[in-house]
RODO-2510 file (C-alpha; in nm, 4 decimals, decimal comma):
residues 408
     n   res          X          Y          Z
     1     m     0,0000     0,0000     0,0000
     2     l     0,2738     0,2468     0,0947
     3     s     0,4018     0,2881    -0,2594
     4     r     0,5203     0,6224    -0,3960
     5     p     0,1980     0,6910    -0,5930
     6     f    -0,0164     0,6172    -0,2877
     7     i     0,1901     0,8432    -0,0601
     8     v     0,2069     1,1255    -0,3167
     9     l    -0,1685     1,1183    -0,3805
    10     y    -0,2380     1,0962    -0,0084
    11     l    -0,0280     1,4059     0,0618
    12     c    -0,1747     1,5870    -0,2382
    13     v    -0,5353     1,5204    -0,1402
    14     f    -0,4668     1,6026     0,2259
    15     v    -0,3110     1,9409     0,1472
    16     a    -0,5689     2,0204    -0,1216
    17     t    -0,8679     1,9366     0,0975
    18     m    -0,7209     2,1347     0,3846
    19     g    -0,7013     2,4384     0,1579
    20     i    -1,0492     2,3856     0,0145
    21     s    -1,2071     2,3301     0,3559
    22     m    -1,0564     2,6528     0,4844
    23     v    -1,2915     2,8558     0,2648
    24     s    -1,5911     2,6282     0,1992
    25     p    -1,7638     2,6739     0,5387
    26     l    -1,6972     3,0490     0,5307
    27     l    -1,8240     3,1248     0,1808
    28     p    -2,1939     3,1412     0,2830
    29     v    -2,0996     3,3828     0,5634
    30     y    -1,8851     3,5827     0,3198
    31     a    -2,1682     3,5939     0,0642
    32     k    -2,4176     3,6951     0,3326
    33     d    -2,2001     3,9955     0,4136
    34     l    -2,2148     4,0817     0,0418
    35     g    -2,5963     4,0698     0,0382
    36     a    -2,6856     3,7061    -0,0408
    37     n    -2,9687     3,5199     0,1294
    38     g    -3,1716     3,1972     0,1026
    39     i    -3,1170     3,0168    -0,2264
    40     w    -2,8236     3,2440    -0,3126
    41     l    -2,6516     3,1292     0,0054
    42     g    -2,7102     2,7703    -0,0983
    43     l    -2,5574     2,8409    -0,4397
    44     t    -2,2558     2,9997    -0,2732
    45     f    -2,1792     2,6620    -0,1199
    46     s    -2,2910     2,4361    -0,4032
    47     s    -2,2508     2,6148    -0,7372
    48     f    -1,9294     2,4189    -0,7926
    49     a    -2,1420     2,1043    -0,8036
    50     i    -2,3257     2,2203    -1,1179
    51     v    -2,0004     2,2211    -1,3106
    52     q    -1,8898     1,9035    -1,1339
    53     a    -2,2038     1,7214    -1,2497
    54     i    -2,1410     1,8258    -1,6103
    55     a    -1,7645     1,7757    -1,6232
    56     g    -1,7176     1,4779    -1,3891
    57     p    -1,8242     1,1918    -1,6188
    58     g    -1,6254     1,3224    -1,9144
    59     i    -1,3093     1,3771    -1,7130
    60     g    -1,3324     1,0315    -1,5603
    61     r    -1,3909     0,8732    -1,9001
    62     i    -1,0950     1,0472    -2,0640
    63     s    -0,8660     0,9614    -1,7720
    64     d    -0,9552     0,5943    -1,8305
    65     r    -0,8294     0,6167    -2,1877
    66     y    -0,5217     0,8311    -2,1336
    67     a    -0,3572     0,9343    -1,8046
    68     r    -0,4708     1,0386    -1,4570
    69     k    -0,1883     1,2769    -1,3602
    70     p    -0,2586     1,5689    -1,5994
    71     f    -0,6174     1,6002    -1,4770
    72     i    -0,5086     1,6107    -1,1135
    73     v    -0,2594     1,8880    -1,1922
    74     i    -0,5190     2,0855    -1,3896
    75     g    -0,7700     2,0502    -1,1067
    76     l    -0,5242     2,1896    -0,8521
    77     v    -0,4447     2,4867    -1,0770
    78     v    -0,8178     2,5569    -1,1171
    79     y    -0,8596     2,5716    -0,7393
    80     l    -0,5553     2,7976    -0,7133
    81     i    -0,7134     3,0427    -0,9609
    82     a    -1,0477     3,0282    -0,7770
    83     a    -0,8810     3,1030    -0,4425
    84     l    -0,7193     3,4142    -0,5841
    85     g    -1,0480     3,5045    -0,7532
    86     y    -1,2332     3,5217    -0,4214
    87     l    -0,9969     3,7997    -0,3187
    88     t    -1,1191     4,0165    -0,6070
    89     a    -1,4939     3,9584    -0,5541
    90     d    -1,7017     4,2727    -0,5049
    91     n    -2,0413     4,0998    -0,4798
    92     f    -2,1828     3,7578    -0,4066
    93     y    -2,2437     3,6879    -0,7772
    94     q    -1,8683     3,6871    -0,8316
    95     v    -1,8199     3,4597    -0,5300
    96     i    -2,0704     3,2169    -0,6801
    97     g    -1,8964     3,2410    -1,0183
    98     f    -1,5546     3,1487    -0,8806
    99     r    -1,7121     2,8743    -0,6724
   100     a    -1,8721     2,7334    -0,9883
   101     f    -1,5381     2,7497    -1,1706
   102     s    -1,3817     2,5407    -0,8944
   103     g    -1,6176     2,2584    -0,9933
   104     f    -1,3718     2,1662    -1,2691
   105     g    -1,1101     2,1251    -0,9995
   106     t    -1,3358     1,9057    -0,7881
   107     s    -1,4034     1,6704    -1,0782
   108     a    -1,0399     1,6500    -1,1806
   109     i    -0,8778     1,6117    -0,8393
   110     f    -1,0917     1,3843    -0,6291
   111     s    -1,2547     1,1493    -0,8783
   112     v    -0,9352     1,0966    -1,0763
   113     a    -0,7179     1,0538    -0,7657
   114     r    -0,9551     0,7857    -0,6352
   115     a    -0,9556     0,6205    -0,9769
   116     y    -0,5740     0,6138    -0,9664
   117     i    -0,5860     0,4465    -0,6225
   118     g    -0,8576     0,2107    -0,7452
   119     d    -0,6282     0,1013    -1,0284
   120     m    -0,3688    -0,0105    -0,7741
   121     t    -0,6019    -0,1711    -0,5198
   122     p    -0,5778    -0,5525    -0,4846
   123     a    -0,9025    -0,7498    -0,4991
   124     g    -1,0418    -0,8192    -0,1546
   125     r    -0,8606    -0,5188    -0,0036
   126     e    -1,0838    -0,2419    -0,1411
   127     g    -1,2146    -0,1423     0,2005
   128     r    -0,8734    -0,1220     0,3624
   129     w    -0,7048     0,0679     0,0759
   130     l    -0,9870     0,3149     0,0116
   131     g    -1,0540     0,3468     0,3842
   132     t    -0,6937     0,4443     0,4463
   133     f    -0,6865     0,6807     0,1484
   134     q    -1,0058     0,8540     0,2581
   135     t    -0,8386     0,9634     0,5813
   136     a    -0,6551     1,2182     0,3648
   137     d    -0,9917     1,3751     0,2756
   138     i    -1,1226     1,3568     0,6286
   139     l    -0,8142     1,4869     0,8069
   140     g    -0,7681     1,7585     0,5449
   141     f    -1,1274     1,8743     0,5708
   142     g    -1,1044     1,8459     0,9484
   143     s    -0,7941     2,0569     0,9966
   144     g    -0,8856     2,3251     0,7416
   145     p    -1,1896     2,4809     0,9123
   146     v    -1,0263     2,5274     1,2525
   147     l    -0,7222     2,6856     1,0872
   148     a    -0,9520     2,9086     0,8819
   149     g    -1,1486     3,0076     1,1906
   150     l    -0,8338     3,1191     1,3678
   151     v    -0,7001     3,3019     1,0627
   152     r    -1,0333     3,4752     1,0032
   153     q    -1,0723     3,5761     1,3678
   154     f    -0,7217     3,7120     1,4156
   155     i    -0,6125     3,8194     1,0649
   156     g    -0,9175     3,8451     0,8374
   157     f    -1,1019     3,6890     0,5432
   158     d    -0,8404     3,7778     0,2827
   159     a    -0,5738     3,5785     0,4632
   160     v    -0,7918     3,2658     0,4441
   161     f    -0,8069     3,2847     0,0641
   162     v    -0,4316     3,3470     0,0417
   163     a    -0,3728     3,0388     0,2576
   164     m    -0,5975     2,8300     0,0311
   165     a    -0,4006     2,9431    -0,2747
   166     a    -0,0770     2,8448    -0,1032
   167     m    -0,2167     2,4980    -0,0261
   168     m    -0,3104     2,4461    -0,3912
   169     a     0,0352     2,5551    -0,5051
   170     i     0,2035     2,3098    -0,2671
   171     s    -0,0161     2,0223    -0,3865
   172     t     0,0530     2,1057    -0,7509
   173     v     0,4276     2,0872    -0,6957
   174     i     0,3980     1,7565    -0,5083
   175     v     0,2012     1,5943    -0,7920
   176     m     0,4084     1,7333    -1,0787
   177     v     0,7393     1,6285    -0,9261
   178     f     0,6655     1,2995    -0,7551
   179     l     0,3580     1,1301    -0,9064
   180     p     0,4360     0,8749    -1,1815
   181     n     0,2583     0,9516    -1,5072
   182     q     0,1243     0,6002    -1,5566
   183     t    -0,2017     0,5099    -1,7273
   184     p    -0,4512     0,2349    -1,6397
   185     r    -0,3551     0,0564    -1,9617
   186     t     0,0143     0,0598    -1,8746
   187     e    -0,0418    -0,0710    -1,5242
   188     h    -0,3179    -0,3208    -1,5822
   189     e    -0,2982    -0,4040    -1,9519
   190     k    -0,5659    -0,6549    -2,0473
   191     r    -0,7431    -0,6420    -1,7136
   192     t    -0,8775    -0,2916    -1,7715
   193     s    -0,8657    -0,2508    -2,1481
   194     r    -1,2178    -0,3824    -2,2023
   195     a    -1,3600    -0,2018    -1,8991
   196     a    -1,2205     0,1293    -2,0222
   197     e    -1,4208     0,0939    -2,3436
   198     v    -1,7641     0,0525    -2,1789
   199     p    -1,9917     0,3409    -2,2975
   200     f    -2,1797     0,5487    -2,0420
   201     r    -2,5154     0,4186    -2,1597
   202     t    -2,3936     0,0625    -2,1002
   203     a    -2,2258     0,1429    -1,7683
   204     i    -2,5350     0,3052    -1,6187
   205     t    -2,7476     0,0000    -1,7040
   206     n    -2,5314    -0,2038    -1,4673
   207     r    -2,7499    -0,2154    -1,1570
   208     l    -2,4561    -0,1760    -0,9207
   209     v    -2,3319     0,1332    -1,1060
   210     a    -2,6825     0,2811    -1,1127
   211     a    -2,7247     0,2173    -0,7391
   212     l    -2,3935     0,3865    -0,6586
   213     t    -2,4791     0,6885    -0,8744
   214     l    -2,8165     0,7282    -0,7062
   215     f    -2,6568     0,6698    -0,3659
   216     s    -2,4150     0,9533    -0,4403
   217     a    -2,6950     1,1875    -0,5491
   218     l    -2,9231     1,1268    -0,2514
   219     t    -2,6521     1,1386     0,0133
   220     s    -2,5036     1,4527    -0,1396
   221     l    -2,8492     1,6079    -0,1513
   222     s    -2,8822     1,5695     0,2244
   223     f    -2,5359     1,7045     0,2971
   224     g    -2,5860     1,9929     0,0554
   225     a    -2,8990     2,0877     0,2465
   226     t    -2,7183     2,0839     0,5813
   227     l    -2,3538     2,1797     0,5330
   228     s    -2,4581     2,4824     0,3286
   229     f    -2,6156     2,6278     0,6419
   230     l    -2,4241     2,4721     0,9313
   231     a    -2,1887     2,7687     0,9730
   232     l    -2,4848     3,0091     0,9643
   233     r    -2,6747     2,8032     1,2210
   234     l    -2,3765     2,7965     1,4537
   235     e    -2,3069     3,1683     1,4173
   236     d    -2,6575     3,3175     1,3936
   237     d    -2,8640     3,0741     1,6037
   238     l    -2,6112     2,9574     1,8628
   239     g    -2,3750     3,2562     1,8801
   240     a    -2,0567     3,0622     1,8037
   241     t    -1,7369     3,2524     1,7296
   242     p    -1,5427     3,1890     1,4042
   243     a    -1,2873     2,9808     1,5953
   244     l    -1,5620     2,7642     1,7471
   245     i    -1,7253     2,7177     1,4067
   246     g    -1,3952     2,5925     1,2705
   247     l    -1,3599     2,3647     1,5726
   248     a    -1,7054     2,2160     1,5097
   249     f    -1,6233     2,1254     1,1487
   250     t    -1,2862     1,9916     1,2566
   251     a    -1,4313     1,7757     1,5344
   252     q    -1,6585     1,5954     1,2898
   253     d    -1,3844     1,5219     1,0399
   254     l    -1,1184     1,4258     1,2903
   255     a    -1,3559     1,1812     1,4573
   256     g    -1,4196     1,0323     1,1161
   257     g    -1,0482     1,0187     1,0408
   258     l    -0,9767     0,8230     1,3567
   259     f    -1,2514     0,5704     1,2813
   260     q    -1,1891     0,5435     0,9054
   261     p    -0,9186     0,2707     0,9090
   262     i    -1,1366     0,0545     1,1329
   263     s    -1,4436     0,0891     0,9129
   264     g    -1,2313     0,0331     0,6024
   265     t    -1,1029    -0,2986     0,7362
   266     l    -1,4567    -0,3887     0,8427
   267     a    -1,5771    -0,3267     0,4860
   268     d    -1,3525    -0,6127     0,3672
   269     r    -1,4939    -0,8537     0,6252
   270     w    -1,8634    -0,7717     0,6648
   271     s    -2,1581    -0,6975     0,4376
   272     r    -2,0826    -0,3721     0,2557
   273     r    -2,4455    -0,3350     0,1582
   274     a    -2,5506    -0,3522     0,5238
   275     m    -2,2802    -0,1047     0,6266
   276     v    -2,4003     0,1537     0,3745
   277     t    -2,7643     0,1153     0,4766
   278     i    -2,6986     0,1272     0,8515
   279     g    -2,4524     0,4159     0,8269
   280     l    -2,6894     0,6316     0,6219
   281     s    -2,9859     0,5567     0,8489
   282     l    -2,7964     0,6526     1,1650
   283     t    -2,6658     0,9711     1,0034
   284     a    -3,0233     1,0696     0,9101
   285     c    -3,1249     1,0415     1,2750
   286     l    -2,8313     1,2561     1,3851
   287     m    -2,9254     1,5261     1,1330
   288     v    -3,2627     1,5593     1,3022
   289     v    -3,0821     1,6179     1,6316
   290     l    -2,8722     1,8899     1,4653
   291     g    -3,1909     2,0724     1,3739
   292     l    -3,3287     2,0426     1,7275
   293     a    -3,0113     2,1224     1,9236
   294     e    -3,0038     2,4518     2,1148
   295     s    -2,6526     2,4156     2,2557
   296     f    -2,3259     2,4560     2,0674
   297     w    -2,1638     2,1776     2,2660
   298     l    -2,4505     1,9412     2,1897
   299     v    -2,3992     2,0195     1,8209
   300     m    -2,0286     1,9434     1,8686
   301     a    -2,1082     1,6044     2,0221
   302     v    -2,3524     1,5206     1,7430
   303     l    -2,1041     1,6242     1,4724
   304     m    -1,8329     1,4056     1,6252
   305     t    -2,0710     1,1106     1,6343
   306     m    -2,1714     1,1798     1,2742
   307     g    -1,8070     1,1841     1,1737
   308     a    -1,7572     0,8311     1,3060
   309     v    -2,0890     0,6999     1,1718
   310     n    -2,0322     0,8474     0,8248
   311     t    -1,7200     0,6388     0,7797
   312     v    -1,9276     0,3217     0,8068
   313     s    -2,1249     0,3994     0,4919
   314     f    -1,8492     0,5831     0,3053
   315     s    -1,5861     0,3114     0,3531
   316     a    -1,8219     0,0434     0,2294
   317     g    -1,9463     0,2628    -0,0546
   318     s    -1,5924     0,3440    -0,1693
   319     a    -1,4999    -0,0240    -0,1702
   320     i    -1,8063    -0,1028    -0,3821
   321     q    -1,7056     0,1741    -0,6255
   322     v    -1,3751    -0,0033    -0,6927
   323     v    -1,5580    -0,3302    -0,7611
   324     a    -1,7947    -0,1543    -1,0026
   325     g    -1,5040     0,0356    -1,1583
   326     r    -1,3359    -0,2886    -1,2568
   327     r    -1,6473    -0,3781    -1,4559
   328     v    -1,7085    -0,0500    -1,6403
   329     g    -1,3838     0,1474    -1,6071
   330     m    -1,2531     0,3077    -1,2878
   331     g    -1,2670     0,6643    -1,4182
   332     t    -1,6089     0,6044    -1,5710
   333     m    -1,7486     0,4816    -1,2380
   334     l    -1,5908     0,7637    -1,0385
   335     g    -1,7085     1,0137    -1,3018
   336     l    -2,0677     0,8951    -1,2714
   337     f    -2,0366     0,9070    -0,8942
   338     s    -1,9086     1,2637    -0,9262
   339     f    -2,2088     1,3448    -1,1471
   340     g    -2,4469     1,2128    -0,8825
   341     n    -2,2601     1,4045    -0,6152
   342     g    -2,2893     1,7291    -0,8096
   343     v    -2,6602     1,6913    -0,8833
   344     g    -2,7302     1,6038    -0,5203
   345     i    -2,5384     1,8957    -0,3721
   346     v    -2,7023     2,1497    -0,6024
   347     t    -3,0527     2,0156    -0,5391
   348     g    -2,9958     1,9888    -0,1665
   349     s    -2,8549     2,3368    -0,1246
   350     l    -3,1292     2,5002    -0,3333
   351     v    -3,4134     2,3174    -0,1607
   352     g    -3,2394     2,3664     0,1726
   353     g    -3,2195     2,7391     0,1035
   354     l    -3,5888     2,7464     0,0213
   355     m    -3,6701     2,5564     0,3420
   356     k    -3,4552     2,7995     0,5398
   357     d    -3,6376     3,1010     0,3952
   358     l    -3,9809     2,9492     0,4600
   359     y    -3,9373     2,7734     0,7933
   360     g    -3,5996     2,8691     0,9407
   361     t    -3,2520     2,7159     0,9351
   362     p    -3,3393     2,3941     1,1285
   363     a    -3,5826     2,2966     0,8504
   364     a    -3,2883     2,2469     0,6126
   365     f    -3,1512     1,9822     0,8491
   366     y    -3,4858     1,8016     0,8699
   367     f    -3,5099     1,7970     0,4909
   368     g    -3,1574     1,6548     0,4714
   369     a    -3,2464     1,3817     0,7187
   370     v    -3,5510     1,2753     0,5179
   371     a    -3,3478     1,2664     0,1953
   372     l    -3,0784     1,0553     0,3573
   373     g    -3,3369     0,8141     0,4972
   374     f    -3,4843     0,7667     0,1505
   375     g    -3,1339     0,7232     0,0136
   376     a    -3,0627     0,4382     0,2556
   377     a    -3,3860     0,2606     0,1654
   378     i    -3,3428     0,3007    -0,2107
   379     f    -2,9823     0,1787    -0,2008
   380     a    -3,0837    -0,1296    -0,0035
   381     v    -3,3540    -0,2141    -0,2565
   382     m    -3,1417    -0,1527    -0,5668
   383     t    -2,8470    -0,3601    -0,4432
   384     r    -3,0487    -0,6494    -0,3118
   385     g    -2,8983    -0,9723    -0,4439
   386     l    -2,5911    -0,8036    -0,5971
   387     r    -2,2360    -0,9124    -0,5194
   388     v    -2,0217    -0,6220    -0,4051
   389     n    -1,7037    -0,8242    -0,3518
   390     e    -1,4889    -0,9992    -0,6105
   391     d    -1,3323    -1,3422    -0,5901
   392     v    -0,9588    -1,3592    -0,5290
   393     v    -0,7565    -1,6268    -0,7088
   394     h    -0,3802    -1,6469    -0,6457
   395     g    -0,3540    -1,2780    -0,5645
   396     s    -0,5637    -1,1542    -0,8595
   397     h    -0,9324    -1,0909    -0,8927
   398     v    -1,1893    -1,2579    -1,1080
   399     p    -1,4424    -0,9929    -1,2129
   400     s    -1,7908    -1,0892    -1,3077
   401     a    -1,9456    -0,9263    -1,6114
   402     e    -2,2854    -0,9274    -1,4454
   403     p    -2,3546    -0,8930    -1,0733
   404     a    -2,4025    -1,2137    -0,8821
   405     p    -2,5686    -1,2662    -0,5440
   406     e    -2,3823    -1,0907    -0,2668
   407     a    -2,1805    -1,3048    -0,0304
   408     t    -2,2099    -1,1629     0,3173
***
């Protein structure tokens, strides 16, 4: 596992997500100061997902045919430009515009990096490999907000954007210098050559691929409806300071980071389908508590619990993505997952903004909980009877062209 590509991508994603998460929770607050409200606040958080939904499948598909590295570099440069763009914004429309532009970066960095890791992952170890790799996301997103809160409180907003730009520049250098420019064809030859040629219309008819895409959309919808307004709820409703807001976001992600390796290993030993369903259902319940909570420290406790519970579903879901990627093309699968993620975040943030305007901020959390509950039920139904593990024969995997009954 600890090969040079794995370590380079881990460091890249960690530094990149730390930079991204420094500004993401603060953008709705920033836009509010510039005159945005309701749906506009939701778009401030989620406009990147519109571009992500459009660009994600194509980027994943092309990276299957050619190389992963150039897309990761381009994505980091896009985020660097967006970070500097926020500094020039005079109104919330410009903030939304630069946020939308960063959607290209989201599609190129995270989907393609996971596809690269998926290419290297041995059969039967998907949970452990992807679970370990996801700690880069979680720890990066966890450390960014608390750093941003301190920078914002003691230096100012502009310094946060400068810090994000610096993070993107560091990640770009790491990838350009140290990441091998290998393609799926070079590394896996015949094993992936057929999968890389599967058209989108064929890939989406695979029930496992369709279930994962819908799973991505519905879960992202719920998080778009809640994370878009969490900082506002903490600041406006509960009176939290910028440093405490950063601490709240950090607590959730760090709790998830600590639990991620355990849940990743569990995903290789237990029913992945059950882990996804249980994890999503528990998270839905916790979102209701977030809407009801009247104490900052209660919100902190709930967020930490959510961080640990989220890893149960995400570790299993990521492992299933690798299995599906071997059937239709790793970049194709991750691109479709990125599409679902983008559609879900946009829908969730817009509807969440409408709910906030009509019924108050807690209503966005209740809507998110309902969406996540439906997502858990739909995923369970769509994956019933499907195999989400692959057989291992003498250290290699034997992929099945069509899903077989799941062995739990």
